C-alpha positions, 0 to 999 in steps of 0.5 A: 365159907370158901370152897377153893381149898376143896377145889384145889384138893380135888385138882391135885388128887385128880392129877396125881391119880392120872400121873401115877396110873401112867407110872404105876401101871408098867411098874406093877406089871413088871413087879407081878411078872418078874423073878428078878433078884431086885424085885424085893428091893423095888417093892421095898422102895415103892412101899417106903412112903407108907412107913416113912413119917410124912415129915421125913419124906416131906423134908427130902422132897423139899430138899430135892425140889429146892433151888439148892438141889440139881433138880430144883435148880434145873427147873427154875433156871432152864424152865422158869418153874419154881417147884417149892411152894407151888402147885407143880411141887405139890403134884410131884410131892403127892406122886411120891407120897401116894405111889404105893397106893396105886402100885400095890392094888395093881400088882395084887390084881396082876398077880391074882390073874389066871396065868393060863390066860396070859400064857394063852395070849402069848402063845397066840402071838400077842405082845406083852403090851397087847396082853396087858391092855387087852387081857390083863386089865379087863379082867382085874377091874376091881383092883383097877378101880380100887387103885385109882379111887384109893389114890385119889382119896389118899391124896385129898387127905394129905397134910404133912408132905403138902404143908412142908413142900407147898406151905399155905398159899391161897389159890395155889397150895392151900388145900383142904387139909391145910385149911383145917389145920389153920382154922384149928390154930386160930380156934375157928372151930366152927369152920374146922367142923364144917370142913372136917365133916365135908372131908369125912363125908367124902372119904366115907363115900369114896370107900363105900363106893369101892366096897360096893363095886367090889361086892357086886363084881364078886357076886356077879362072878361067883367069887 
């Protein structure tokens, strides 16, 4: 049994979580603080991957990354990077697909913060940047941990989008979920059971870790 698909899945999930944290942090902060009329539009746009069928989202991402699109043509002609059926394309597709799983927990965490605490920081002359990193983030650790872990776990379990955008290239785009699908197709149920059991165990441990951490945090602060 090869563990290469799992290693590839964890690599994809780690990069996706890291990139999305950098993107989602300022976006979630803005959404939690703004009263702009475009806020509902941005929230709906951000949450769209949660309700769109993976085949629909995967199709549009596939088109956007293909050579026939301006973006895909630019990357291939200028940078020499092929986005379709490549690991780079998988990372981009995963960032789109998992975006709401990073943004929403962070936004909820920011919105539940004590507003007086933030106002006190501003009155003390602290900038929004300093307030975000020195005041807000240290006081919303459960939301922060939840966002990172859930995004990681969701990316590990991706199937439809990664299959459409990356296909199944061993060592490049053949992640664990795609490997399981192929095993079922060729009726190799023994290997499919083993791979699925590993995925089930990983998913359970990840979720259990989140709930245990949140329970201990709430108990510590009497919440």
